[in-house]
C-alpha positions in Angstrom: 11.0 14.5 -33.4 7.9 12.9 -33.0 8.2 10.0 -34.9 7.2 7.0 -32.7 9.1 4.1 -32.8 8.0 0.4 -33.9 8.3 -2.8 -31.3 10.3 -5.3 -33.2 8.2 -8.6 -34.2 9.1 -11.3 -31.6 11.0 -14.9 -33.3 9.2 -17.8 -32.3 12.1 -20.7 -31.6 11.7 -24.4 -30.7 13.7 -27.0 -29.3 13.4 -30.6 -29.3 15.8 -33.8 -29.0 16.4 -33.8 -32.7 16.4 -29.7 -33.0 18.8 -27.5 -31.1 18.4 -24.0 -32.8 18.7 -20.9 -32.3 16.9 -19.9 -35.6 13.4 -19.2 -35.7 11.0 -22.0 -36.7 9.6 -21.6 -39.9 6.3 -22.1 -42.2 6.1 -26.7 -42.4 8.9 -27.4 -40.2 8.9 -30.8 -38.9 9.3 -31.4 -35.2 9.9 -34.3 -32.5 7.4 -34.0 -29.8 8.5 -33.0 -27.0 9.1 -29.3 -28.6 10.2 -26.5 -26.1 9.2 -23.3 -27.4 11.1 -20.3 -26.6 10.5 -16.6 -27.3 12.4 -13.5 -28.2 12.1 -9.9 -28.9 14.9 -8.0 -30.2 13.4 -4.8 -28.8 15.1 -3.9 -25.2 12.0 -3.8 -22.5 9.2 -5.1 -24.7 6.8 -8.2 -23.1 5.7 -10.5 -25.6 2.3 -12.1 -26.2 1.3 -15.3 -27.7 -1.4 -17.7 -29.1 -2.2 -20.7 -29.8 -5.3 -20.8 -32.2 -4.9 -24.8 -32.3 -6.4 -24.7 -28.7 -9.5 -23.1 -30.2 -9.4 -19.6 -28.3 -8.8 -16.2 -29.0 -6.7 -15.5 -25.7 -3.9 -14.3 -25.3 -0.7 -14.7 -23.4 1.7 -12.9 -21.8 4.9 -14.9 -22.4 6.8 -15.0 -19.4 9.3 -18.5 -19.8 10.0 -21.1 -22.4 7.0 -23.7 -22.4 6.5 -27.4 -23.7 3.7 -28.6 -26.2 3.7 -32.3 -26.1 0.5 -33.2 -28.3 1.6 -34.5 -31.8 -0.3 -32.8 -34.9 -0.2 -29.4 -36.7 0.3 -26.2 -35.1 0.2 -22.4 -35.8 1.7 -20.4 -33.0 1.0 -16.4 -33.3 3.1 -14.0 -31.1 3.4 -9.9 -31.0 5.4 -7.3 -28.7 4.4 -4.6 -27.1 7.1 -1.6 -25.5 5.7 1.3 -23.7 5.8 4.5 -25.9 6.3 2.4 -28.6 4.0 0.8 -31.6 3.2 -2.7 -31.5 4.9 -5.3 -33.6 3.7 -7.1 -36.3 1.8 -10.6 -35.5 4.2 -13.1 -36.2 2.6 -16.5 -36.7 4.8 -20.1 -37.6 3.1 -23.3 -38.6 4.8 -26.6 -38.4 4.2 -29.9 -37.6 4.8 -31.9 -34.1 5.1 -35.6 -34.6 5.7 -38.3 -32.5 8.7 -39.6 -31.6 
């Protein structure tokens, strides 16, 4: 039919000692450090890349496994997904605050 599908936007999820959630993070969420960050894209076969602008770099990283954020303070994470033959997803972005236990 000639219509190129679009990759679904990834979901950014965080788990802490106080929060074990399957729901995506939302802007303004308060979390207790450390936080284990997971990303998921509902489009089968899609790859996710992510960026942490608070790390003072424009570099994007291939998401391959959950990672831990230990440093307290305000954070922003961005993620986007791509799949061969599909248009890239929109960039998902979430800003949250990580505080000490």
